C-alpha positions in Angstrom: -73.0 -18.8 42.0 -69.7 -18.8 44.3 -66.5 -20.8 43.6 -63.9 -21.6 46.0 -60.2 -21.9 44.3 -57.9 -24.2 46.3 -54.3 -24.5 45.0 -51.0 -23.6 46.8 -50.1 -21.3 43.6 -51.2 -17.9 44.0 -50.5 -17.6 40.2 -52.9 -20.4 39.3 -55.3 -19.2 41.8 -55.7 -15.5 40.4 -55.7 -17.2 36.5 -58.9 -19.2 37.6 -60.1 -16.2 39.6 -60.1 -14.3 36.2 -61.6 -16.6 34.1 -64.5 -17.3 36.5 -65.3 -13.4 37.3 -65.5 -12.9 33.3 -68.3 -15.6 33.6 -70.0 -13.6 36.4 -68.9 -16.2 39.6 -67.9 -14.9 42.5 -64.2 -16.1 44.0 -63.2 -17.3 47.2 -59.2 -18.3 47.4 -57.8 -20.9 49.6 -54.1 -22.0 49.5 -54.6 -25.4 50.9 -57.0 -27.8 52.1 -57.0 -26.6 55.4 -57.6 -23.1 54.4 -60.6 -24.1 52.4 -62.2 -25.1 55.3 -61.6 -21.6 57.4 -62.6 -20.2 54.0 -65.7 -21.9 53.8 -66.5 -20.8 57.8 -65.6 -16.9 56.7 -67.6 -16.6 53.5 -70.1 -19.7 53.6 -70.7 -22.9 51.2 -69.8 -22.5 47.4 -71.6 -23.8 44.6 -68.0 -25.2 42.8 -64.5 -25.9 44.5 -61.5 -26.4 42.3 -59.0 -28.1 44.0 -55.5 -29.0 43.2 -54.3 -32.2 44.0 -50.6 -31.9 45.3 -50.5 -28.8 47.9 -49.1 -28.6 51.6 -51.1 -28.6 54.7 -53.7 -30.3 53.2 -53.6 -32.1 49.9 -56.4 -32.3 47.3 -57.5 -35.9 47.6 -57.8 -35.1 51.5 -59.5 -32.2 50.9 -61.9 -33.5 48.6 -62.6 -36.8 50.9 -63.6 -34.6 53.8 -65.6 -32.3 51.7 -67.6 -35.0 50.6 -67.6 -36.8 54.1 -69.9 -33.1 55.0 -73.4 -33.4 54.6 -73.6 -29.8 54.0 -71.3 -29.8 51.2 -73.4 -33.0 49.5 -74.6 -30.5 46.6 -71.3 -28.5 45.9 -69.6 -29.5 42.7 -66.1 -30.2 43.3 -63.6 -30.1 40.2 -59.6 -31.1 40.5 -57.3 -28.7 38.6 -53.8 -30.3 38.8 -51.0 -31.2 36.1 -51.1 -35.0 37.3 -52.0 -37.3 34.0 -51.5 -40.5 36.0 -54.9 -42.5 35.3 -54.4 -43.9 38.8 -54.8 -40.3 40.1 -57.3 -39.2 38.2 -59.6 -42.2 39.5 -58.4 -41.6 43.1 -59.8 -38.1 42.8 -63.4 -39.4 41.5 -63.5 -42.1 43.8 -62.9 -39.6 46.3 -65.9 -37.5 45.0 -64.7 -34.8 42.6 -67.3 -34.5 39.9 -64.9 -33.5 37.1 -60.9 -33.3 36.3 -59.4 -30.7 34.4 -56.0 -30.6 33.2 -53.2 -27.9 33.4 -52.4 -26.0 31.7 -55.8 -25.3 30.4 -57.2 -22.5 29.0 -60.4 -20.6 28.9 -62.6 -23.1 26.6 -61.4 -25.8 28.6 -62.5 -24.6 31.9 -65.9 -23.6 30.4 -66.6 -27.0 28.8 -65.7 -28.9 32.3 -68.1 -26.3 34.3 -70.4 -26.9 31.6 -70.2 -30.5 32.0 -71.2 -30.6 35.6 -73.9 -28.0 35.5 -72.5 -24.4 36.6 -72.7 -22.4 33.5 
């Protein structure tokens, strides 16, 4: 099992990596949506992408829409992980193709619950 963590915050990427690796999930990191596609080219497809909404270069919504437009990524699960609480943004993320939405701040139990909901753990 492998996860792609896409977030412009190094500390959030590190925290997610720590939580995911405790569950035996290998992690690949990217600091924005554009870098996510470079990471996929270098490391191969992942089982899940955890994507922040607000990032420079390529934001989360554009990243998710692009991922969902590529047939090779059809089976990859996508979870938005963000501080945004606006219901219109949550709906936009889900309409763009996200499978689930996790609000920051979160803890290990919240992340595990969401991963279970989408069949990752």
